[in-house]
N, C-alpha and C positions, 0 to 999 in steps of 0.2 A: 597468445596470452591466455592464461586460465583465469576465470572469474567465478568466485563463489557468491551466489545471491542468497540473501536471508530475508524472510518476510514473516514476522510474527506480530504485526500491529493489530490484527483482527482475531476472530475465532480460529482462523487457519494458522497453522504453524508449518512453514515450508523452508526447505533449503535445496539448492541445486548447484551443480558444478558444470561449468561450460569450458570447453577447450576450443579457442578460436571461434566462439559463437555456437558451437555444436554441443548439445546436451550430452554430458558424460555420465550423469546420474542425478537423481533428485527424488524428493519425497515431499508429500503434502498431506497433512492430517488436520481434520477439524477437531479442535480440542476444547475450545471455550476457555478453559483454564489449564494451568500446568505447563505453560510454554518454557519456563526456566528449566524444568526437569527434562523436557523432551528435545529442546533445540540442539544442545551440544552432542548428545548421542546420535541425533539425526545427521549432523554434520560428519561425525566420526564414521558413519556407515557409507559415506560417499567415497568414490575412488580416491586413493591417496589421502584419506581422512579429510578430504575437502580442501587440501592445501592449494593456494592460488596466489597469483601476483596482485590480483585486485579483489576487493570484497565490496559488493553492493548491498546496501541494507535499506529496508523501508523506513521512512522517517515519520510515518503517520499521515493524516490523523487516524486515530483509532484508540485502542486501549493504552492508557498512560503507561501501565506496567509493561505491556507487550512491546511498545516502542522503546522503552528504556532497556529491556532485556536484549532486544535485537542490536541496539547500538553498542551496548556493553560487550556483547559477544564479538561483534565486528571489530571493535577497537582492540580487544584483548588478542584476537587472532592476528590482526594486522601487526601488532607489536611483536608477537612471537615469530611471525613469518617474514617480517620486513615488507609487508604488503601495503598497497595504497587502499584507502577507504573512500567510497563514494556513496551518496545517499540518493534516494528517489522518493517522490511523494506517492503514498499509497493509492490515491485516487487516479493518478496518472497511469499506473499499471492497470488498474481496473478498466479505465477508458481504452487502453491499448488492447486489452483482452476482448472488450466488447466490439471494437472495430474489426478485430480478426474474426470474430464469430458472426457479427451482424452486418459486415460490409464497411467500406471506408466512408464513413459519414460522421457528422457531428454526434457527440454523445454527452448526455447529462449523467453525472454519477451521484448517487444518493446512498449514503452509508449511515448506519446507526451511530449517533453521537451520544452525548451525555445529557441527563436531565430531560429526556424526552425529545431532544432536538436531533436533527439529521445534518450530517456534513454533506454539502452540495457544491458541485462545481461543474461548469460546462467546458467541453473541449471541442476544438475544431476537428475537421476530418483528417488533418495531418497530425493530430495529437497535441497541438499547442493549446494551452489554457486560454479560454475566452474571457475569463474574469477571475477574481480572487476566490479562494476558498471561503465558504460561509457556513456557520452553524446556525440553523434556522428551525423554528417550529414546523411541523409537517405541512400545515396550510401555507405558510410562507414559502417553504421549499417547493411545493407544487406550483406556486405562482412563479417562482424564480427559474426553475428548470426549463430551458428553452428548446432542447433537442427532442425529436420524436423518439429516439432510441435512448432508453434510460437503463443504466447498469448499476449494480451494487446490491447490498443487503436489503435496502429499502426500495428497490426499483419497483417491485410489484405494488407496494403500498402507495408509492408516489403516482404511478400510472392510474391506479384505482381512484385516488383523490382527484387527479386531473381529468380523468375519464377520457384519456387519449394517449396514444403512443404504444411503444413496444417495450416490454420489460425483460431484462436479462439479469436474474438474481445471482450475481457473481461475487466471489470473494477472491482476494489476491492470492496468486500462486507463484512462488519464486521460479518455478520451471518455465514460466512465460516471460521471464525477464528480457530475452532478446527482442520482444515486441516493442519495448520502449525505445524511443529515440535517444541518442546520446545527449541531446540537448536537455533531456529531462533530469540528467544526473547532476548532483550538487557535489562540488569538490570538497567542501568543508561541512560535513553533515551535522545537523542539529535537530532535535525533536521538533516535529510539526504537529502541535497539539490541536490546532483548529479552533480553540476557544480559550478564554482566560482561565487560569487555575481557580479551583473552588476555594482553596485556602487563602485567608487574608491575614495580614499582620495586624497587630492592635491599632495601628494608625490608619488602617483601611487599605493599605497598599498590598500588592500581590506578593 
């Protein structure tokens, strides 16, 4: 089976094609902005224009716009190709990348969130989440993160606040998709924003 992996939920924009788990081609660029303009050409540069039987896409949390761009691209390509779509949490991929680099051990992931908060979640040595995703102020995040190994865009800041641990300043990369356990995949993908929306209706609801 061929799998196309797409990840543009953070500053990174990446796409990779796998043939029975082996990397057939991939690209990862740190953009900050402009994911919509770069993602489709990036996929088109893959072998066979990235055509696959399965498309795996990052669900977030991360950039609201980036998450929606990735999901829209995945759904459009799946419709055109008759492919299945699966999603995965951004923080789960970062945790898997950290375990591959820092050894099979528990990992706390800390990523830039909104309004000065950080997205934080702990993962076991086997990649299973140890608790729910949370959006916390930095001081709360430093108290919450339990693992000695901390990964993500705010890893260095969290370790500095906590004054203990090892930091791996990682961003997600679709080329590392095979590091994820199949149990991390979601069959009916929907955005994982990690915090309530900022916009409120006149009656105060979201």
